[in-house]
N, C-alpha and C positions, 0 to 999 in steps of 0.2 A: 555782530552783537548776538550774544545769544537771547533768545527768550527763555521764557518760563516753562513753554512747551518741550524745548531743546534740552532744558535740565532736566525735566520729569523723564524723558526717553530715554537718555542717558544714564539715568539711574537705575533706570527698570533695569536697563541693559546691564549693569556693574551687576545689579541685585540676581538677576538670571544666572548670568556667568559666576558668579559665587555659589549660587545653589547647585549648580553644575559640579564645580569642582570640589563640591563638598559629599557628594554622591558616593559610596563607597563602591569598592572594585565588583567586579562580576564576578561571583563565586567559580569556580572549576569543580566543584563537590556541588551535585543536584540534591544532596540531602540538605544543603543548607541555603534555601533558596534567599533572593535579597526580600527583605521585609518592603511592602507597598509603604508603610510610612515616611520609609527612609530614600526613597527614590522614585522617580518618575519611570523605570524602567519599565515596562509591562511584564506579569508573568503567566501570562496565558499560555495554554497549551500551544500555539503555533509560536510563543516568543520567548519560551524558556532560555535565557541569554546566556548560558553554560553551553550551549549546542553549537553556538553559531560565532564565527569570529567576523571582525571589521563590519559590525552593522551599526547603524546610528540610528536607524528607524523608533520611532515610540509608537506605541498602540497600533500596531500594522495589522491587528485584526480588524481596529475601526479603518483605518487607511483604506485597506483594500477589502473590504466587505466580506470576510470569512462566515464559517458558520450557516452556508447555504442552506435553502429547504432539501430535504432529502427527494421530495419528488420533483424538485427542480428539474427539464432538460437538461440531460450530460452534454456538452461540447467539448469534440476531439481536441486534447492538447491546451485545454484552457484553465484545469483547475490544481489548486494548490495539493500536493500529494496527501498532506494529513487528512485536510479539509473532505476531500475527495474520499479516502479511507473510511472517516468517519459519518459521513452521507451514504456511504454506500451499508456500511452495518447497521445503518438503524432501520435498511429497508427489510433485512433479510432476519436481523435478530432478533424476532418477533416470537410471544407463544405462538404454538400452531393454531389456534382458534382465530388468531388476529392477520394471519399470512393472505395475500391477495389471491382471488382466482387462479392468477397466472401460475403462482409458487404453488396453489393446490394442485393445479394440474401437474406441476412438474415433481412434486411427492407423488400423486398416483402413476405416472409415466417409470418414474424409478423404481417403485415396489412389483411394478409388472417386469420392468426390463430386466431387475435384478436375478427373477427366477427362470426368464428365458433362455434359450440354447445358444441367443447371439451374446450373451454377457460369458454362458459358457466357451464361447470359440477364444475369448480374450483370456482366460484363465489358463493359460498354459507358460511354461518357460521359453518356448522360441517362438513367437509372433511372424518371422518372417510369412510363413504361407497365407498368413491371416490379412483380409484387406484392410488396410490402415483405416478406410472410412466406415469400418465396424466403432471407431471412437467418436462419431457425429452424434451418437443418440446419447452418451452420458454429456459429451460435450453440451449439446442442447439442455438438458435436464439440468445442468451446474449452470449455463448462461443464463437459464430464465430463474432458477432459483435463486443465484446467489447477485448477480449482475447485473438484473434488468435485463437482461437479454441483447447488450448493449458492446458484446464483445462482436467484431465486425470481420466479414471476410474470412474464416477459420478456414485454415488448409493443416493437410497432417499427411506426414511420412513417417514409414520407418527409415533410422538412420544409419550410415556407414561414418566408421573412421575415418577421419580428415580435417581439413582445417575447420576450428571450432568456431561459430559464429555465422556459417553458412548455412540456410536451409538444405537441411537432409544430410548434414554431416555431424558427429558428433567426436568431442575427445574419448580417451578410454575411459576416464572415471567416470562421464555424466552420463547418467540414464536419460535425460530429456533435456530440451532448451527450446526457446520459443525469440521469435524475434519479430515487428511488425514493420510493414512499409514506412517512407517517408513521405506517405500522404497521408498515413494512420488507418487507411480502409482497411487493411489486410492484416491478419497474424498468423505468423506459421510456426506451427509445431513440429518438432521432430525430438522421436521415442525410440530409445535402444529397441529391439526387437526381440534380444535376448536379456530376457527378465530374472534378476538374482532371487534364487530360493527365498520363499518367504520365511517369515519368524513362526514361529508353533501355532494354530488358530489361526493363522491369516491364510490367504490365498493368493495366487500370481497376480491375479487381475485387482486386488485390493492396493496392489502397490503400482499399478497402473495407473488406477484412476485417481491415486493420491498425487504422482506426478503430474497428471494432465490439472488437476486441481492447485498444485503447484505455479505450475506453466501459465493457467488461465489468470491467477491472480496478478502474474506480471503484464500478462497481454492487457487485462483492462487497465494498470496502471500507466503501461507505457502509452496507451491509445489515448488517454483521458485525462491524465497528468499535463501540468505544464513542464517544459525543460526548462531552466532557467536562460539557457545562450540561445532558445527562440523566442522569447517576449522581450528578455532584457528586462523584467520588471525587477527592483531591488528584493521585493518581498520571494520571489522565486529562487533567485540564485541564491539568497542568502541562506533559503530552507532546505535547498536541494540536498546537501550531503548527509545531515543528517534524516529526512522525512522523505526523499527519494532514494538515498544510499549510493555509494561507492557501486557496488555489484547489483543496484538494485533491490535490495534487502533490506532497506531502512525501516524506519517506524512507519510509513505507509502500508508496504508487503506484509511487515510483522502482525500488524495490527489485525488486518482483513484477513491473513492466515490464520492467527489464533481464532477471530471469531466464526471462519468457516469450519475451524476442526472442531470446536464446542458444538456448534448447528448442526454440524454433518450426523454427528453421533446423538443429538437429540432427537432428529427428525429424521434422517435419515436409515439412524441406525446402522451407519458406517464411521467404524473408526477409521477416518483419514488420516493419513500419517505426511504430511507435508514437509518434511526434513525441515522441522523451524529451528532446532537446536543448530545444529549443521551450517543453516543458511548464517544465522545472527554471528556464527563463529565466524566463518569467511567474513561476514563484512567487519566485522570488530577488527579482523588481524590484516586489513586492506590498509595499507597508508591512508591516511584519511578518512578510516571509518568510523562509524560508532556504533557501541552495541546497543540498538532499538531498545532490549528489555531491560536494561537498566533507566531508564527512562520513562518508565510506565508504573503504576498508573498515571494520568493525567495529573498535572500540578493543580491546576483549575480550570473549571468552564471558562470560555471565553466570554462567555455572554454575563458571566457573573462576575469577570474580570472586570471589565467595562463598567459594570453597574458599581462597583468596590472603589474605582481608582478616583 
């Protein structure tokens, strides 16, 4: 015999099912977001529904506790890529008067190194006879300023033509590449020693350092961002396509690279060209890829989203 409680529960389930069936379809055009008054699907930065497929999570930013404190310790392989990008940018995208002591040291070191004979050694078209370890000083400067010194176990070499993806080898059209070890403790950087002619007003070393920053951004994300098939969290798997990217040039890389370019110009007085346009074209043209530039700026702040939901 059905009780009053059973009847109430059944009615509630029916009402909930009816509400779900009345929710509008998820739009494919990011310029037409779902109204928060008409649906319970979260529209925060991580949850933009038009980027993802087959995802049933509601308010995943609350469920998985994103928007961590930028000063929290970084854990290798543990961070949602876009949240990692936001926290990282918050550390270095500050007025010069508010940067940390470590970052200030990096700026002063850069100013001295930029005018030194060591920088001049890298300012040539053929680097095959230059010790590759000369890259370690600018790497240390950029690592300390932009990435909190977090990129671990850096190894450098000049590359040869060969099988792409292996340390020390490059394809004919690749100027640089990076890979990380399976245990995330080492980053392997390979650069072409034959540098393309610089554009007017630019130097050979500018292109090399720009490639270094491009690959350091990859290394940082690869060492600290979660890979969906590693942890099996629904969040990481569903966000990986757009935020990490098919080619590695997803929203996380795009955001950090854009911020690094602007801050390098403002604070280091260095016009870094990280190849952002060509990178996002490659990402967008890859099957399953998403053009990260079409989904910026953020739809809304995730904290504000939770307050409004």
